[in-house]
C-alpha positions in Angstrom: 59.1 38.4 128.1 55.5 39.1 127.2 53.7 41.9 129.1 50.5 39.9 130.0 49.0 43.0 131.7 49.2 44.9 128.5 47.8 41.9 126.6 44.8 41.6 129.0 44.1 45.3 128.8 44.2 45.2 125.0 41.8 42.3 124.8 39.5 44.0 127.3 39.5 47.1 125.3 38.8 45.2 122.0 35.9 43.3 123.5 34.3 46.5 124.8 34.8 48.3 121.5 33.5 45.4 119.5 30.3 45.2 121.6 29.8 48.9 121.3 30.3 48.9 117.6 27.6 46.2 117.3 25.1 48.2 119.3 25.9 51.6 117.7 26.8 50.3 114.2 23.7 48.3 113.5 21.2 51.1 113.5 23.6 53.5 111.7 24.3 50.9 109.0 20.5 50.3 108.6 20.0 54.0 108.2 22.8 54.4 105.7 21.4 51.5 103.7 17.8 52.5 103.5 17.7 56.2 104.1 16.6 58.4 101.2 18.1 61.5 102.6 19.8 63.4 99.8 22.9 64.5 101.6 23.4 61.1 103.2 26.8 60.9 101.5 28.1 63.5 104.0 27.4 61.0 106.9 29.0 58.2 104.9 32.1 60.4 104.4 32.2 61.2 108.1 31.9 57.5 109.1 34.6 56.5 106.6 37.0 59.3 107.5 39.1 57.2 109.8 40.0 54.9 106.9 42.2 57.7 105.3 42.8 60.0 108.2 46.2 59.6 109.9 45.6 58.1 113.4 47.7 60.9 115.0 45.4 63.6 113.5 42.3 61.9 114.9 44.1 61.2 118.2 45.2 64.9 118.5 41.7 66.3 118.1 40.3 63.7 120.5 43.0 64.6 123.0 42.0 68.3 122.7 38.3 67.4 123.1 39.0 65.2 126.1 41.2 67.7 127.8 40.2 70.2 130.5 40.5 73.2 128.0 37.4 72.0 126.0 33.8 72.5 126.9 33.2 68.7 126.8 36.3 68.0 128.7 35.4 70.4 131.5 31.9 69.0 131.7 33.2 65.5 132.0 35.8 66.4 134.6 33.1 68.2 136.7 31.0 65.1 136.5 33.6 62.5 137.2 36.5 64.3 138.8 39.0 63.5 136.1 39.4 64.0 132.3 39.0 61.4 129.6 42.5 62.0 128.4 45.0 59.4 129.6 42.2 57.1 130.9 40.8 53.7 129.8 37.4 55.3 129.2 39.1 57.7 126.8 40.7 54.8 125.0 37.3 53.1 124.6 35.7 56.2 123.0 38.6 56.9 120.8 38.8 53.3 119.6 35.1 53.2 118.9 35.4 56.3 116.7 38.5 55.0 114.9 37.1 51.5 114.3 33.6 52.6 113.3 34.0 52.2 109.5 35.5 48.7 109.9 32.2 47.6 111.4 29.6 49.9 109.8 30.7 49.4 106.2 30.4 45.5 106.3 27.1 45.8 108.2 25.7 48.2 105.5 27.0 46.1 102.6 25.3 43.0 104.0 22.1 44.9 104.6 22.2 46.2 101.0 22.6 42.7 99.7 19.2 41.6 101.2 16.5 41.1 98.5 14.1 44.0 98.8 11.3 41.8 97.6 11.6 39.9 100.9 11.2 43.1 102.8 8.2 44.1 100.8 6.6 40.7 101.3 7.2 41.0 105.0 5.6 44.4 105.1 2.6 43.2 103.1 2.1 40.3 105.5 1.8 42.8 108.4 5.2 42.4 110.0 6.6 45.4 111.7 9.9 46.9 110.6 11.5 45.7 113.9 10.3 42.1 113.3 11.4 42.3 109.7 14.8 43.4 110.7 15.4 40.6 113.3 13.6 37.8 111.4 14.8 38.5 107.8 17.5 41.1 107.5 19.8 39.9 110.4 19.7 36.2 109.4 20.5 37.0 105.8 23.3 39.4 106.9 25.2 37.1 109.3 28.4 36.9 107.2 28.6 40.7 107.0 27.9 41.1 110.7 30.5 38.6 111.7 33.0 40.3 109.4 32.3 43.7 110.9 32.5 42.5 114.4 35.8 40.7 113.9 37.4 43.5 111.9 36.4 46.0 114.6 37.8 43.7 117.3 41.1 43.0 115.4 41.5 46.6 114.4 41.3 47.7 118.1 43.9 45.1 119.1 46.3 46.5 116.6 45.7 50.2 117.2 48.7 52.4 118.0 48.5 56.0 116.9 45.1 56.9 118.4 45.8 54.9 121.6 49.2 56.6 122.1 47.8 60.1 121.5 44.8 59.7 123.8 46.1 57.4 126.5 49.9 57.8 126.5 51.7 54.9 128.2 50.4 54.2 131.7 50.9 50.6 132.8 47.6 48.8 133.7 45.6 51.8 132.5 46.4 52.7 128.9 49.4 50.6 128.0 48.3 48.3 125.2 50.2 45.6 123.5 51.1 47.7 120.4 52.6 50.4 122.7 54.5 47.7 124.5 56.1 46.5 121.3 57.0 50.1 120.4 58.6 50.6 123.8 60.6 47.4 123.5 61.9 48.4 120.0 62.9 51.9 121.4 64.8 50.1 124.2 66.5 47.9 121.6 64.8 44.8 123.2 64.3 43.2 119.8 63.9 39.6 120.9 61.1 40.5 123.3 59.5 42.7 120.7 59.7 39.9 118.2 58.0 37.4 120.6 55.1 39.8 121.2 54.8 40.7 117.5 54.7 37.1 116.5 51.8 36.5 118.9 49.9 39.4 117.3 50.8 38.2 113.8 49.5 34.7 114.6 46.4 36.1 116.3 45.6 38.4 113.3 46.0 35.5 110.8 43.8 33.2 112.9 41.1 35.9 113.1 41.0 36.5 109.4 41.1 32.7 108.7 38.1 32.3 111.1 36.2 35.1 109.3 36.7 33.6 105.8 36.1 30.1 107.0 32.8 31.0 108.8 31.6 33.0 105.8 32.3 30.1 103.4 30.5 27.7 105.7 27.5 30.0 106.2 27.0 30.5 102.5 27.3 26.8 102.0 24.5 26.0 104.5 22.4 29.1 103.6 23.0 29.8 99.9 21.0 33.0 99.6 22.8 34.3 96.6 
């Protein structure tokens, strides 16, 4: 039997994280692409760190930061009356940090592919940087933006290590579908685990097929290369 409560919570988390990645990732990707700061590579390394860092390591340090023993944790607890650890809000923050490179890197790659002559021409014609970004850069970067959003969403759906470390396993609060599968395997409920895993497998395949299909179609209609 599928835990639909865990499925709903997982999708809610993924949508919130994907939206947050779009809002936070766009300006960061723009800065990483066009900044001339000499030590920019340090920021790039920090953004890409979750790609190689074990999820349990990131989850551990976030758990420490969210707890009542840290300065940030105490400040948040005094403000809200509870800690970020073992809460849905904590899952959101941890998931955003863990999925950041999956959104920012496609965003930055798509921005870097935009012809700089178009940007120069827009500036010569008197367009502001804001107008240039939304009228030229974004339309030409749609495939990369779609890829980053979908990868951030799908990556959040499949998270396990960070979610388990930060949120534990509280039904209706922090119990996501990946944790549900793990619990079923631990309880030797392999049939139930298989049913849920098959749904995630089909969902992941459909998401990737949608990304590749949309990108092919966009390039066919707008052949900017």
